[in-house]
Structure formats: structure tokens, C-alpha cells
C-alpha distance (Angstrom), angle and dihedral (degrees) to the residues before:
residue distance angle dihedral
M1 . . .
T2 3.84 . .
P3 3.80 109.3 .
V4 3.78 112.8 -97.0
L5 3.89 127.4 -161.8
L6 3.73 113.7 -108.4
S7 3.77 89.7 -134.3
D8 3.77 124.6 81.0
G9 3.78 138.3 -176.4
Q10 3.83 93.7 -91.2
D11 3.81 97.1 54.8
A12 3.84 93.6 98.1
D13 3.83 88.8 56.6
H14 3.84 92.0 61.0
L15 3.82 109.8 16.7
S16 3.77 139.5 60.3
E17 3.80 118.7 -100.6
G18 3.79 89.4 -109.2
M19 3.74 93.2 53.3
C20 3.81 91.8 47.4
Y21 3.78 88.7 53.1
L22 3.80 93.1 50.4
R23 3.75 92.7 48.6
Q24 3.86 88.6 56.3
Q25 3.83 88.1 63.2
I26 3.79 95.9 55.3
E27 3.76 132.0 69.1
W28 3.83 136.5 -165.3
F29 3.84 114.4 -122.4
T30 3.77 140.6 169.0
A31 3.80 115.4 -115.9
T32 3.83 118.6 -118.3
A33 3.75 126.8 -154.7
A34 3.79 87.3 -99.0
D35 3.90 91.5 54.2
V36 3.81 90.2 51.3
A37 3.82 93.1 48.4
A38 3.84 91.8 47.2
R39 3.81 90.4 48.3
G40 3.78 89.5 54.0
K41 3.79 91.0 53.2
K42 3.79 92.2 52.5
G43 3.84 91.8 52.7
G44 3.78 95.4 -110.1
P45 3.75 124.3 146.2
T46 3.83 110.4 -61.5
K47 3.82 95.9 -150.0
V48 3.78 92.1 87.2
L49 3.80 110.4 107.3
P50 3.79 131.8 -172.2
G51 3.74 106.9 -79.1
S52 3.83 94.3 34.2
V53 3.79 114.1 135.6
G54 3.80 115.5 -122.0
M55 3.77 143.9 165.8
R56 3.75 123.9 -120.1
C57 3.84 143.1 171.7
V58 3.82 111.7 -87.1
H59 3.84 90.4 -147.6
C60 3.81 101.0 56.9
A61 3.80 101.3 24.6
H62 3.86 89.4 104.0
L63 3.81 93.8 54.4
P64 3.85 122.8 94.3
P65 3.82 109.8 -95.1
E66 3.82 92.2 -109.3
R67 3.81 90.7 60.5
Q68 3.85 95.2 48.8
A69 3.85 115.7 96.0
N70 3.77 117.6 -121.0
G71 3.74 115.6 -78.1
S72 3.81 95.1 29.7
S73 3.80 90.9 130.4
T74 3.79 137.5 22.9
F75 3.75 138.8 176.9
P76 3.87 109.6 -142.8
R77 3.81 107.6 -152.7
R78 3.82 93.7 -142.8
I79 3.84 137.1 12.1
G80 3.80 91.4 -106.1
L81 3.84 88.9 67.0
V82 3.85 95.7 55.1
H83 3.82 92.9 92.3
Q84 3.78 92.3 50.5
A85 3.85 90.5 47.0
V86 3.87 90.1 54.3
R87 3.79 89.9 49.7
N88 3.81 91.1 48.8
W89 3.78 89.7 49.7
Q90 3.84 88.9 52.3
R91 3.76 92.2 48.2
Y92 3.83 101.3 43.2
H93 3.79 107.4 22.6
L94 3.82 110.5 27.9
S95 3.79 96.0 73.4
K96 3.77 94.7 41.2
C97 3.82 105.3 45.1
P98 3.75 107.2 125.0
V99 3.81 97.0 -147.0
M100 3.81 105.6 30.0
P101 3.81 109.4 122.1
E102 3.80 111.5 -110.9
E103 3.85 92.2 -123.7
V104 3.79 88.5 59.9
R105 3.79 93.4 47.6
T106 3.82 94.5 50.4
T107 3.83 99.7 40.2
């Protein structure tokens, strides 16, 4: 699966401006074996398998896992947890991402 932005053209019809902006900083992706192995090293949940769909920061996704700040990716277990996953990303990753442009972080 090619990564796809979490946001879409209808976000503004249903979400606040701030939530729309956050969703533009996150993408859907499919976990590879390397993603699963790196997640295990960081102490994350081990139930993620290759092919699992997750969400990750568009700014640091290209970095090796050891250079990504905590919370850069997550694998919500069900669609109802996506909103909470975005909020957690905002709370734990947004201020610590090593490559996020400052204008994105402070907007």
C-alpha cells in the first residue's frame, strides 16, 4: 500500500480547523516486517504484523526507527480509535518530531 494522507477533501465539513490541520500531518501505511521488528525494539505492542494498517507522521516516516521520536506511528485496533490515535500523536509526538518544520509544529 502506498502511504495515503489521513485527511481528505471532506474533513472541513465535519472537523475543526485544528483537527483538519493535524490530519494533514499523518498518513496511513501498511507495516512491513522491518516496521514490526523496529516496533518490538521500542517496546511497542507486539501484535502488529506485516500488512497491518497504521498511522504515522509524514515528516519522520523516512527516518530510521531509532531516529523517530516516540509516538511517530500507531496501529489503531478499530476505526473508532482513530480520533484518539490522532490526539495521542498530537500530545506525544508533535512537539518531539526531529524533522517537523517549526511552522507546522506551531500552527
